[in-house]
Residue, then its C-alpha position, 0 to 999 in steps of 0.5 A: m935727168a929731170v930736164r931729159k924726162k921733161a923733154m921726153y914728155a914733150l916729145s911724146s906729146l908732139i909725136r903721139l897720134f901725129l904721123v908727120g911728127q913720127r916721120d920727122f922723128l925717124k928722119l932726124n935719127g930720134l931712135e939713135i938718140f934713144v939707143k944711146f940711153f941704153e948705153e948711159a949709166g943711170s938712164g934706166p927711167l929714160v930707157i923705159k920712157a923711150i920703150t913705152l913711147m916707141t911701143d905706143i907709136l908702133t901700135e899706132q902705126i901697125e893699126q894704121v897699116t892694117t886698116l889701110l890694107k883692109k880697106q884695099g882688100q889686101d891680106v893682113s895675116g902675113d908679115i907687115s913689118g916692112r910696111v911699118p916705118l918705125l918697126k923697120t927702123m927699130v930692127e935696123k937700129g938694133w932694138c931687137q937685141l936691146v929691148p930683151t936685155l931689160l927682162h933681167t930687171t927685178e922690177n915688175d913694172t919695167r918687165e911688164k913694159v918690156l914684155q908689151a914692147l916685145h909683143v908689138m915688136v915680134t913681127g919684125c924681131k921674131s928671129e932675134f926673140q927666138k934665140a936661146h937667151v931670150q927664150d930662157s929669160l921668158n921661161k924664167l919669168k913665166l915660172e917666177w910669176l906662175k909661182d907668185a900667182n899661186a901663192p896663198n894669201v897674196r891676192d893682189n900680187s897673185e892676180y898681177a903675177g897671173i896677168l904677167a905670166q899670161l903675157v909671157t905665155d902669149l908672147m911665147s906662142k907668137l914665137t913658135 
């Protein structure tokens, strides 16, 4: 596992902020390798690293496409998911179904990373995220965090819980 984590770090260093590297990653089926992590027992840390990396790269690509469209005087308020290579491939490879399954973890750090990924993926995965099981998971988390946010005498945890509850609220508003 340690070697795989180091390899993930190296890959991350190579493709962040490097469009050619990102294209090669997709062309060489890098996402398919990451999908296998979801199926392997004990690979939870690698899954989270993969989700975090894909969230960061997806954010980069969305910003690049949006900037390009604005420079060309085109409308950016509509669905641009078909113009974002990584998002298009993530949708095709089933990430819209895989990532929400991680909402069931009890670790808040993992949940936060998953929610951030869902936020970035929502333009391409909206119909999948609107399904009842995803909505139920989001509602459950929101209620849990609102309860924690209002708990007396636990200031640090309550602030963090409030931030997480707001993250869920923002995501749910994008889904309506």
